C-alpha positions as CSV (number, residue, x, y, z in Angstrom):
1,X,11.6,-13.2,-198.7
2,X,14.8,-13.2,-196.7
3,X,16.1,-15.8,-199.1
4,X,15.5,-13.5,-202.0
5,X,17.1,-10.6,-200.2
6,X,20.4,-12.7,-199.7
7,X,20.3,-13.7,-203.4
8,X,20.3,-10.0,-204.4
9,X,23.1,-9.1,-202.1
10,X,25.3,-12.0,-203.1
11,X,24.7,-11.0,-206.7
12,X,25.7,-7.5,-206.1
13,X,28.9,-8.7,-204.4
14,X,29.8,-10.8,-207.1
15,X,29.5,-7.8,-209.5
16,X,31.8,-5.9,-207.4
17,X,34.2,-8.7,-207.4
18,X,34.0,-8.7,-211.2
19,X,34.5,-4.9,-211.4
20,X,37.5,-5.1,-209.3
21,X,39.0,-7.7,-211.3
22,X,38.4,-5.7,-214.4
23,X,40.2,-2.7,-213.0
24,X,43.2,-4.9,-212.5
25,X,43.0,-6.1,-216.0
26,X,42.8,-2.5,-217.3
27,X,46.2,-1.7,-215.5
28,X,47.8,-4.5,-217.3
29,X,50.4,-3.8,-220.2
30,X,48.1,-6.2,-222.2
31,X,45.2,-3.9,-222.0
32,X,43.0,-3.1,-224.1
33,X,41.6,-6.5,-224.7
34,X,39.2,-6.6,-227.5
35,X,36.9,-9.2,-226.1
36,X,35.9,-6.6,-223.3
37,X,33.6,-3.5,-223.6
38,X,35.5,-0.1,-223.3
39,X,35.9,1.0,-219.8
40,X,33.5,3.9,-220.3
41,X,30.6,1.6,-220.1
42,X,29.9,1.1,-216.6
43,X,28.5,-2.5,-216.8
44,X,29.7,-5.3,-218.9
45,X,27.1,-6.1,-221.6
46,X,25.4,-9.4,-221.7
47,X,26.8,-12.0,-224.2
48,X,25.3,-11.2,-227.5
49,X,24.0,-13.5,-230.2
50,X,22.8,-12.7,-233.7
51,X,19.6,-14.7,-234.2
52,X,17.3,-14.9,-237.3
53,X,13.8,-13.8,-237.2
54,X,11.8,-17.0,-238.3
55,X,8.3,-15.8,-237.5
56,X,6.8,-12.2,-237.5
57,X,3.1,-12.6,-236.6
58,X,0.2,-10.4,-235.7
59,X,-1.4,-11.9,-232.6
60,X,-3.8,-9.2,-231.6
61,X,-4.7,-5.7,-232.8
62,X,-1.4,-3.8,-233.0
63,X,0.7,-6.6,-231.5
64,X,3.2,-8.6,-233.2
65,X,5.0,-11.7,-232.0
66,X,8.6,-12.4,-233.1
67,X,10.3,-15.9,-233.0
68,X,14.2,-15.8,-233.1
69,X,15.9,-19.3,-233.5
70,X,19.2,-20.6,-232.5
71,X,20.9,-23.6,-231.0
72,X,21.7,-24.3,-227.1
73,X,20.5,-20.8,-226.3
74,X,21.0,-19.5,-222.8
75,X,18.2,-20.8,-220.4
76,X,15.7,-18.4,-218.9
77,X,13.0,-18.3,-216.1
78,X,9.4,-16.9,-216.2
79,X,9.6,-13.2,-215.9
80,X,12.9,-12.8,-218.0
81,X,13.3,-10.6,-220.9
82,X,15.7,-9.9,-223.8
83,X,17.5,-7.0,-225.0
84,X,16.8,-6.8,-228.9
85,X,19.1,-4.4,-231.0
86,X,17.0,-3.2,-233.8
87,X,18.4,-2.5,-237.3
88,X,18.5,1.1,-236.6
89,X,20.6,0.6,-233.5
90,X,17.8,1.0,-230.9
91,X,17.9,-1.2,-228.0
92,X,14.8,-2.1,-226.5
93,X,13.6,-4.8,-223.9
94,X,10.9,-7.4,-224.4
95,X,9.6,-9.9,-222.2
96,X,10.1,-13.6,-223.0
97,X,6.6,-15.4,-223.5
98,X,7.5,-18.6,-225.0
99,X,8.7,-21.9,-223.3
100,X,11.6,-21.7,-221.0
101,X,12.6,-25.4,-221.8
102,X,13.1,-24.6,-225.5
103,X,16.7,-23.8,-226.0
104,X,16.1,-23.5,-229.8
105,X,14.2,-20.3,-230.0
106,X,13.2,-17.1,-228.1
107,X,9.5,-15.6,-228.6
108,X,8.8,-12.1,-227.7
109,X,5.9,-9.7,-228.5
110,X,5.4,-5.9,-228.7
111,X,2.5,-3.6,-229.2
112,X,2.8,-0.6,-231.6
113,X,2.8,2.6,-229.8
114,X,2.2,5.4,-232.4
115,X,3.6,8.2,-230.3
116,X,6.4,6.1,-228.6
117,X,10.0,6.6,-229.1
118,X,10.2,4.4,-232.4
119,X,11.1,1.1,-231.1
120,X,7.7,-0.7,-231.4
121,X,7.1,0.9,-234.9
122,X,10.5,-0.4,-236.0
123,X,9.6,-3.9,-234.8
124,X,6.3,-3.6,-236.4
125,X,7.1,-2.1,-239.8
126,X,10.7,-3.0,-240.5
127,X,11.7,-6.2,-238.7
128,X,11.0,-9.1,-241.2
129,X,11.3,-12.8,-241.2
130,X,14.8,-13.9,-242.2
131,X,16.4,-10.7,-240.7
132,X,19.0,-11.3,-238.1
133,X,18.9,-9.2,-234.8
134,X,21.3,-8.9,-232.2
135,X,20.1,-10.3,-228.9
136,X,21.5,-9.8,-225.5
137,X,20.5,-11.6,-222.3
138,X,18.3,-13.3,-221.1
139,X,18.0,-11.3,-217.7
140,X,15.4,-11.6,-215.1
141,X,14.4,-8.8,-212.5
142,X,10.7,-10.2,-212.3
143,X,11.2,-13.6,-211.1
144,X,8.4,-15.9,-210.0
145,X,8.9,-16.5,-206.4
146,X,7.4,-19.4,-204.2
147,X,4.3,-18.1,-202.5
148,X,1.1,-19.6,-200.8
149,X,-1.2,-17.8,-203.4
150,X,-0.7,-15.4,-206.4
151,X,-2.7,-12.6,-207.9
152,X,-1.6,-11.4,-211.3
153,X,-2.5,-8.1,-212.9
154,X,-1.8,-7.6,-216.6
155,X,-2.7,-4.7,-218.7
156,X,-2.5,-5.3,-222.6
157,X,0.9,-6.2,-223.6
158,X,1.8,-6.6,-219.9
159,X,0.5,-10.3,-220.1
160,X,3.8,-11.4,-222.0
161,X,5.8,-11.8,-218.8
162,X,2.9,-13.3,-216.9
163,X,2.1,-16.0,-219.3
164,X,5.2,-18.2,-218.8
165,X,4.4,-17.7,-214.9
166,X,0.9,-19.1,-215.4
167,X,2.3,-22.1,-217.3
168,X,5.0,-22.7,-214.7
169,X,2.6,-22.6,-211.7
170,X,2.3,-26.1,-210.0
171,X,-0.9,-28.0,-210.2
172,X,-3.1,-27.1,-207.6
173,X,-1.6,-23.5,-207.0
174,X,-4.0,-20.9,-205.7
175,X,-3.9,-18.0,-208.2
176,X,-6.2,-15.3,-209.9
177,X,-5.5,-13.1,-212.9
178,X,-7.1,-9.9,-213.8
179,X,-6.3,-9.1,-217.3
180,X,-7.2,-5.8,-218.9
181,X,-7.3,-4.1,-222.4
182,X,-8.9,-1.4,-224.6
183,X,-10.8,-4.2,-226.3
184,X,-10.8,-7.9,-226.4
185,X,-9.4,-7.8,-229.9
186,X,-6.4,-5.9,-228.6
187,X,-5.5,-8.1,-226.0
188,X,-2.7,-10.8,-226.9
189,X,-2.8,-14.5,-226.1
190,X,-6.4,-14.2,-224.6
191,X,-7.5,-17.5,-225.8
192,X,-4.6,-19.3,-224.3
193,X,-4.9,-17.5,-221.1
194,X,-8.7,-18.6,-220.9
195,X,-7.7,-22.2,-221.3
196,X,-5.0,-21.9,-218.7
197,X,-7.3,-20.3,-216.2
198,X,-10.2,-22.6,-216.4
199,X,-13.2,-21.6,-214.3
200,X,-13.1,-18.9,-211.7
201,X,-9.4,-17.7,-211.8
202,X,-9.6,-15.1,-214.7
203,X,-11.5,-11.6,-214.9
204,X,-11.3,-10.2,-218.3
205,X,-12.0,-6.4,-218.5
206,X,-12.2,-4.9,-221.9
207,X,-12.4,-1.1,-221.5
208,X,-15.0,-0.8,-224.4
209,X,-17.4,-3.3,-222.3
210,X,-16.7,-2.9,-218.6
211,X,-14.8,0.3,-218.1
212,X,-12.1,0.2,-215.3
213,X,-11.1,-3.0,-213.5
214,X,-12.2,-3.3,-209.7
215,X,-8.8,-3.4,-208.3
216,X,-10.3,-2.9,-204.7
217,X,-12.1,-6.0,-204.8
218,X,-9.4,-8.0,-206.3
219,X,-6.9,-7.0,-203.5
220,X,-9.1,-7.3,-200.6
221,X,-8.8,-10.1,-198.2
222,X,-5.6,-11.6,-199.6
223,X,-4.1,-14.5,-197.5
224,X,-0.9,-13.7,-195.7
225,X,2.2,-13.9,-198.2
226,X,0.1,-13.6,-201.4
227,X,2.5,-12.6,-204.2
228,X,1.0,-9.9,-206.3
229,X,2.5,-9.6,-209.9
230,X,1.6,-6.5,-212.1
231,X,2.7,-5.4,-215.4
232,X,1.0,-3.0,-217.6
233,X,0.6,0.9,-218.0
234,X,2.3,3.1,-215.3
235,X,-1.2,4.2,-214.0
236,X,-2.3,0.5,-213.5
237,X,0.8,-0.5,-211.6
238,X,0.5,2.8,-209.4
239,X,-3.1,1.9,-208.6
240,X,-2.2,-1.7,-207.7
241,X,0.7,-0.4,-205.5
242,X,-1.5,2.1,-203.7
243,X,-4.2,-0.6,-202.8
244,X,-1.7,-3.3,-201.9
245,X,-2.6,-4.7,-198.4
246,X,0.2,-5.3,-195.9
247,X,-0.3,-9.0,-196.0
248,X,0.9,-9.2,-199.6
249,X,4.2,-8.6,-201.5
250,X,4.5,-6.7,-204.6
251,X,6.3,-7.5,-207.8
252,X,6.1,-4.9,-210.7
253,X,7.6,-5.2,-214.1
254,X,8.6,-1.8,-215.7
255,X,9.7,-0.9,-219.3
256,X,9.6,2.8,-218.8
257,X,11.8,5.0,-216.5
258,X,10.3,5.9,-213.0
259,X,8.8,9.2,-212.5
260,X,9.3,11.5,-209.5
261,X,6.2,12.7,-207.7
262,X,8.0,16.1,-207.2
263,X,8.8,16.5,-211.1
264,X,12.1,17.5,-212.3
265,X,14.4,20.2,-211.2
266,X,17.5,21.8,-212.9
267,X,20.8,20.7,-211.2
268,X,24.6,21.0,-211.7
269,X,26.9,18.0,-212.6
270,X,30.7,18.4,-212.2
271,X,32.8,15.9,-214.2
272,X,35.8,15.7,-211.7
273,X,38.2,14.1,-214.2
274,X,37.4,16.4,-217.2
275,X,37.3,19.5,-215.1
276,X,33.9,20.5,-216.3
277,X,30.7,21.6,-214.7
278,X,27.5,21.1,-216.7
279,X,23.8,22.3,-216.2
280,X,21.2,19.6,-216.5
281,X,17.7,21.2,-217.3
282,X,14.6,20.1,-215.9
283,X,13.4,18.9,-219.3
284,X,16.6,17.0,-220.3
285,X,18.9,14.2,-218.8
286,X,22.4,13.9,-217.5
287,X,23.3,11.8,-220.4
288,X,22.4,14.4,-223.0
289,X,24.2,17.2,-221.0
290,X,27.5,14.9,-220.6
291,X,27.3,13.8,-224.4
292,X,27.2,17.3,-225.4
293,X,30.7,17.6,-223.8
294,X,31.9,14.1,-224.0
295,X,30.5,12.6,-227.2
296,X,32.1,9.2,-226.8
297,X,30.2,8.6,-223.6
298,X,28.7,5.1,-224.0
299,X,24.9,4.7,-223.8
300,X,22.3,2.3,-225.4
301,X,18.7,1.9,-224.2
302,X,18.2,5.3,-222.7
303,X,15.6,3.7,-220.4
304,X,17.6,2.6,-217.3
305,X,17.6,-1.1,-218.1
306,X,20.9,-2.0,-220.0
307,X,23.4,-0.4,-217.6
308,X,25.7,0.8,-220.3
309,X,25.8,4.5,-219.2
310,X,26.4,3.5,-215.5
311,X,28.8,6.1,-213.9
312,X,30.5,6.4,-210.5
313,X,29.0,9.2,-208.2
314,X,31.5,10.9,-206.1
315,X,29.3,13.5,-204.3
316,X,25.7,14.4,-204.1
317,X,22.4,12.4,-203.5
318,X,20.9,10.7,-206.5
319,X,17.3,10.2,-207.6
320,X,17.6,6.8,-208.8
321,X,15.0,5.9,-211.6
322,X,16.3,2.7,-213.1
323,X,15.4,-0.6,-212.8
324,X,18.7,-2.5,-212.9
325,X,21.1,-1.2,-210.1
326,X,21.4,-3.2,-206.9
327,X,21.1,-1.5,-203.5
328,X,24.9,-1.7,-203.1
329,X,25.6,-0.2,-206.5
330,X,23.4,2.7,-205.9
331,X,25.4,3.7,-202.9
332,X,28.2,5.1,-205.4
333,X,26.8,5.0,-208.9
334,X,24.1,5.9,-211.1
335,X,22.5,5.4,-214.7
336,X,22.9,8.8,-216.1
337,X,20.1,8.1,-218.9
338,X,17.2,8.3,-216.4
339,X,18.4,9.0,-212.9
340,X,18.7,12.7,-211.5
341,X,20.0,14.5,-208.5
342,X,17.9,15.2,-205.2
343,X,20.7,17.7,-204.5
344,X,21.6,20.8,-206.4
345,X,24.7,19.3,-207.4
346,X,26.4,15.9,-208.4
347,X,30.1,14.9,-208.9
348,X,30.7,12.2,-211.2
349,X,34.0,10.3,-211.9
350,X,34.2,11.3,-215.5
């Protein structure tokens, strides 16, 4: 685990170095440079590609799998995800569930969420074979670490980042998987998971057959240093986190903003450079309040994953709810699409 912490800190230092270099470039008489994003975006975007959709296939009830093809595509490790820019302009994140060694294609899957924010419905109903999509990434905040043993907990579509991990585990590795879903027919890649697991490693819990999974039994008597990976509904991840023994390490993959146990409260935001003070209601976001005054403020995913809306914080205590910033970055910046204030007032460098 210390080695992982070192990697994170080094990565954060490298980012700060790039930001410092970019500030120097912006002061240059040659600025603006069209190859770079506007400086209002807090974080440079990943290199974007346009790839054709060569397969749009239903693999379970309400679940479609997309295959996008290209040449010499950037490599990835198990746990990585892509940003897809959908035809409407929405940006959504999807875990890669194909073969990391295949540099000619990317494979992702998504479940239709009828009452969601529109991304899954667009993929399900409007994305078609032959269509080109903009792809950013891959990025990995859910890497498979070396451990003496593994426990995987996947709920429904949460199997997608876990599947490449199961394929990548060395022969003889000690691991178990609890895979849950509403019904067996709604659980994607179940047949492949069963083949990978063989005897004794897999517990399938279909809600219409067995009710809730036995997390207490799964997480009891874990060996020292066991890595527990969980991806699925927020309630499932919270339940695993609550039951995690001290002997294990927890790795979570979220594709929705974090929520605060204390709920949301109204607060003020001062935009120092603009000389404006805004009120952020309890049921809205900093991004929405800022864009009402500064409509050209950059944003993209509105989920705390892409970093486009990152802004520098001059004063105040931030309630960070993103899944992207490093600890060092959180010291003086925030993603205004999801994060809020713990204090009554924030001051942003805008």
